[in-house]
C-alpha positions in Angstrom: 127.8 107.9 103.1 126.3 111.2 104.4 123.7 111.3 101.6 122.4 107.9 102.5 121.8 109.1 106.1 119.8 112.0 104.5 117.8 109.4 102.5 117.0 107.6 105.7 115.9 110.7 107.4 113.7 111.6 104.5 112.1 108.2 104.6 111.4 108.5 108.4 110.0 112.1 107.9 107.7 110.8 105.2 106.5 108.0 107.4 105.9 110.6 110.2 103.9 112.8 107.8 101.8 109.9 106.6 101.1 108.8 110.2 100.2 112.3 111.2 97.8 112.9 108.3 96.3 109.4 108.7 95.6 109.8 112.4 94.1 113.3 111.9 91.4 112.0 109.5 89.5 109.9 111.9 85.7 109.8 111.3 83.8 111.9 113.8 80.6 109.8 113.7 82.2 106.7 115.3 79.9 104.4 113.3 80.9 101.4 111.1 80.0 103.4 108.0 82.2 106.2 109.2 85.1 103.8 109.8 84.7 101.7 106.7 83.3 104.3 104.2 84.2 107.7 105.7 80.4 108.4 106.0 80.4 108.5 102.2 81.6 112.0 102.2 84.9 111.7 100.3 85.5 114.0 97.3 85.6 112.3 94.0 89.0 113.5 93.2 90.4 112.1 96.4 88.7 108.7 95.6 90.4 108.9 92.2 93.8 109.5 93.7 93.2 106.7 96.2 92.3 104.2 93.4 95.5 105.2 91.6 97.6 104.8 94.7 96.2 101.4 95.4 96.9 100.2 91.9 100.4 101.6 91.8 102.1 99.9 94.7 105.8 100.1 95.5 106.3 96.9 93.5 104.7 98.5 90.4 106.6 101.8 90.8 110.0 100.1 91.0 109.2 96.9 89.0 107.3 98.3 86.0 110.3 100.3 84.7 111.9 96.9 84.4 109.4 96.1 81.6 110.5 99.2 79.7 114.1 98.3 80.3 113.8 94.6 79.2 111.5 95.2 76.2 112.7 98.7 75.1 109.2 99.6 74.0 105.7 100.7 75.2 103.7 97.5 74.4 102.8 97.1 78.0 100.6 100.2 77.6 98.1 98.1 75.5 96.8 96.5 78.7 95.2 99.8 79.6 92.6 99.2 76.9 91.2 96.4 79.1 91.5 98.5 82.2 89.3 101.2 80.7 86.7 98.7 79.3 86.4 97.0 82.6 86.0 100.4 84.5 83.1 101.3 82.2 81.4 98.1 83.0 82.0 98.5 86.7 80.7 102.0 86.7 77.6 101.1 84.7 76.7 97.8 86.4 78.5 97.2 89.7 78.6 100.7 91.4 74.8 101.4 90.9 74.0 98.1 92.5 76.3 98.7 95.5 74.8 102.1 96.1 71.2 100.9 95.6 71.6 98.4 98.4 73.6 100.7 100.6 76.2 98.0 101.3 79.4 98.6 103.3 81.3 95.8 101.4 81.1 93.8 98.2 80.7 90.7 100.4 77.7 92.1 102.1 76.2 92.5 98.7 77.0 88.9 97.8 75.4 87.8 101.1 72.2 89.7 100.2 72.2 88.3 96.7 73.3 84.7 97.2 73.0 84.0 100.9 75.2 83.9 104.1 77.4 81.0 102.9 78.6 83.0 99.9 79.1 86.0 102.2 81.4 84.0 104.5 83.3 82.1 101.9 83.9 85.2 99.7 85.1 87.1 102.7 87.5 84.3 103.6 88.9 84.1 100.1 89.5 87.9 100.1 91.3 87.8 103.4 93.7 85.0 102.2 94.4 86.6 98.8 94.8 90.1 100.4 97.2 88.7 102.9 99.3 87.3 100.1 99.1 90.4 97.9 99.8 92.8 100.8 102.7 90.7 101.8 104.4 91.2 98.4 103.6 95.0 98.6 105.2 95.3 102.0 108.2 93.3 100.9 109.3 96.0 98.4 109.6 99.0 100.8 111.2 96.6 103.3 113.9 95.7 100.8 114.5 99.4 100.1 115.0 100.1 103.8 117.4 97.2 104.0 119.3 98.5 100.9 119.6 101.9 102.4 121.1 100.4 105.5 123.6 98.5 103.3 124.6 101.6 101.5 125.2 103.4 104.8 127.5 100.5 105.8 129.3 99.6 102.6 132.3 98.0 104.3 130.4 95.9 106.8 130.1 92.2 105.9 127.1 90.7 107.6 126.0 87.1 108.0 122.8 85.5 106.6 121.2 85.5 110.1 121.9 89.2 110.6 120.5 89.9 107.1 117.4 88.0 108.1 116.9 90.0 111.3 117.5 93.3 109.5 114.8 92.4 107.0 112.4 91.2 109.8 112.8 94.4 111.7 112.3 96.6 108.7 109.2 94.6 107.7 107.8 94.8 111.2 108.3 98.6 111.3 106.6 99.1 107.9 103.7 96.8 108.9 103.2 98.5 112.3 103.3 102.0 110.9 100.7 101.1 108.3 98.5 99.1 110.8 98.4 102.0 113.3 97.1 104.7 111.1 94.7 102.5 109.2 93.3 101.0 112.4 92.9 104.3 114.2 92.0 106.4 111.2 89.8 104.1 109.1 89.2 104.5 105.4 89.5 108.3 105.7 93.1 107.9 106.8 93.8 105.4 104.0 92.4 107.7 101.3 94.1 111.0 102.4 97.4 109.3 102.8 96.9 107.8 99.4 96.4 111.3 98.0 99.8 112.3 99.5 101.4 109.2 98.1 100.1 109.7 94.6 101.4 113.3 94.6 104.8 112.1 95.8 104.8 109.3 93.1 103.9 111.6 90.2 106.5 114.2 91.3 109.1 111.3 91.6 108.3 110.1 88.1 108.6 113.6 86.7 111.9 114.2 88.4 113.3 110.8 87.4 112.4 111.5 83.7 114.0 114.9 83.7 117.1 113.6 85.4 117.5 110.8 82.9 116.9 113.0 79.9 119.4 115.5 81.3 122.1 112.8 81.6 121.7 111.2 78.2 123.4 113.2 75.4 120.7 114.6 73.1 117.9 113.8 75.5 115.0 111.7 74.1 116.1 112.2 70.5 119.6 110.9 71.4 118.1 107.9 73.2 116.0 106.9 70.2 119.1 106.7 68.0 120.3 103.8 70.1 117.0 102.0 69.8 116.9 100.6 66.3 115.5 97.1 66.9 112.3 96.0 65.0 110.2 96.3 68.2 112.1 99.1 69.9 109.7 101.9 71.0 106.7 100.0 69.7 103.3 100.8 71.3 101.0 98.5 69.5 101.5 94.7 68.8 98.9 92.2 67.5 101.3 89.3 67.8 100.1 88.2 64.4 102.5 87.1 61.6 101.2 86.2 58.1 103.9 83.5 57.7 102.7 81.5 60.7 99.3 80.5 59.6 96.2 80.4 61.8 97.3 77.9 64.5 100.8 79.3 64.5 99.4 82.8 65.2 97.1 81.4 67.9 100.1 79.8 69.6 102.2 83.0 69.1 99.5 85.2 70.6 99.1 83.0 73.7 102.9 82.9 74.2 103.3 86.7 74.0 102.7 88.8 77.1 101.7 92.2 75.7 99.4 92.2 72.7 96.0 93.9 72.0 94.4 90.4 72.5 95.9 90.2 76.0 94.3 93.6 76.7 90.9 92.6 75.6 90.9 89.0 77.0 93.2 89.3 79.9 93.3 92.7 81.5 89.6 93.4 81.0 88.5 90.4 83.1 91.3 90.9 85.6 90.3 94.5 86.1 86.6 93.4 86.4 87.8 91.2 89.3 90.0 93.7 91.0 87.7 96.7 90.6 84.3 95.1 90.8 84.7 92.2 93.3 87.7 93.0 95.5 87.0 94.9 98.7 90.4 96.6 98.6 89.3 98.6 95.6 85.5 98.6 96.0 85.7 100.1 99.5 87.5 103.1 98.1 84.8 103.6 95.4 82.0 103.4 98.0 83.4 106.3 99.9 82.2 108.8 97.2 79.1 110.9 97.9 77.0 109.2 95.3 77.1 106.6 92.5 77.8 109.3 89.8 80.9 110.6 91.6 82.1 107.1 92.3 81.8 106.2 88.6 83.6 109.4 87.6 86.5 108.7 89.9 86.7 105.1 88.6 86.7 105.9 84.9 89.1 108.9 85.3 91.5 106.7 87.2 91.8 104.5 84.1 92.4 107.5 81.9 95.0 108.8 84.4 96.8 105.4 84.2 97.8 106.2 80.6 100.3 109.1 81.2 101.6 107.5 84.4 102.2 104.1 82.7 103.9 105.8 79.7 106.2 107.7 82.1 107.1 104.6 84.0 107.9 102.7 80.8 109.8 105.7 79.4 112.0 105.6 82.6 112.8 101.9 81.9 113.7 102.6 78.3 115.9 105.6 79.3 117.6 103.4 82.0 118.5 100.9 79.3 120.1 103.7 77.2 121.8 105.3 80.2 123.5 102.0 81.3 124.5 101.2 77.7 126.3 104.6 77.7 127.5 104.2 81.3 128.2 100.5 82.1 127.9 99.6 85.7 129.4 96.4 87.0 127.3 96.7 90.2 124.0 96.4 88.4 122.1 93.5 90.1 122.6 90.3 88.0 121.7 86.6 88.2 124.2 83.8 88.2 124.4 83.9 84.4 125.3 87.6 84.4 121.9 88.8 83.1 120.7 92.0 84.6 117.6 91.9 86.9 115.5 94.4 85.0 113.1 95.0 87.9 116.0 96.0 90.1 117.6 98.5 87.8 115.4 101.5 88.8 115.9 101.2 92.5 119.7 100.7 91.9 119.7 103.9 89.8 117.8 105.8 92.4 120.1 104.8 95.2 123.4 105.0 93.4 123.1 107.7 90.8 120.3 110.2 91.6 120.9 112.8 94.2 
């Protein structure tokens, strides 16, 4: 039980550090451009780190290993082809236009290009979609705080209403902490706390990989001996099979989540939307000193996605091997007894790792 109290203190200390750094980075100009864009004086590498941190939410960090666990391969990585293609287009077409017109937001640009109605409606759509997306991102750290509380009180049985209030209080605390430093510190606070968060994330991924490899006999080589399925450890998948014929292959490609076609058709256009028309990401890009530095940060963030995603998927694959060798009846499961793959990593972190 003592170690869980330590976990709680570490979480609180981390929140305190993030708050302190965020509040110390307030713009000195006091202008709207200073608040929203950091006076366009943010270093390109900090913009890069901030883009990565925005992409890799807590949901991604704890949920994406579930894809590796469930599939036992790296086919998810194919989507990065689309991420990179879209970033090149954004850097060549979108970013120069934003800097040319010196806009503070993508919606200001749309207002200039298409009129005030487009400005207002696109802003409203962003607020609604961001509210929904941010809600899901806040939910994951909230659940982790509640889980830590449960682990500190393993013998205490609580009612559904108490569980509700625990969750509500945790959600309120996370929301307030985030709101305070972003409101007072502006985009500079967001970016520099993002830098800290991406450093913590990369270190956590590295430690998790090393820990898993050290607790699987034979390390990675030993793990691969247990993965002998036809698609185990695969990286590339076209989804095409000669026996299916043309329409059978079309149907198969559309039904399969991770193929190279999904990368070209799906993730390319999704990334064009998220990185070219979503203020959450565009605002970070516009804090760079000029369009060249913004483009460099944007493209390099896509390249940096490759090793990070590979590491996350490798963790999921190693978790599958680990729990095959060390069965755990407490793994989160549904009513049919099937393991919730997206909950395996947080379970491992809280019950196995020091």
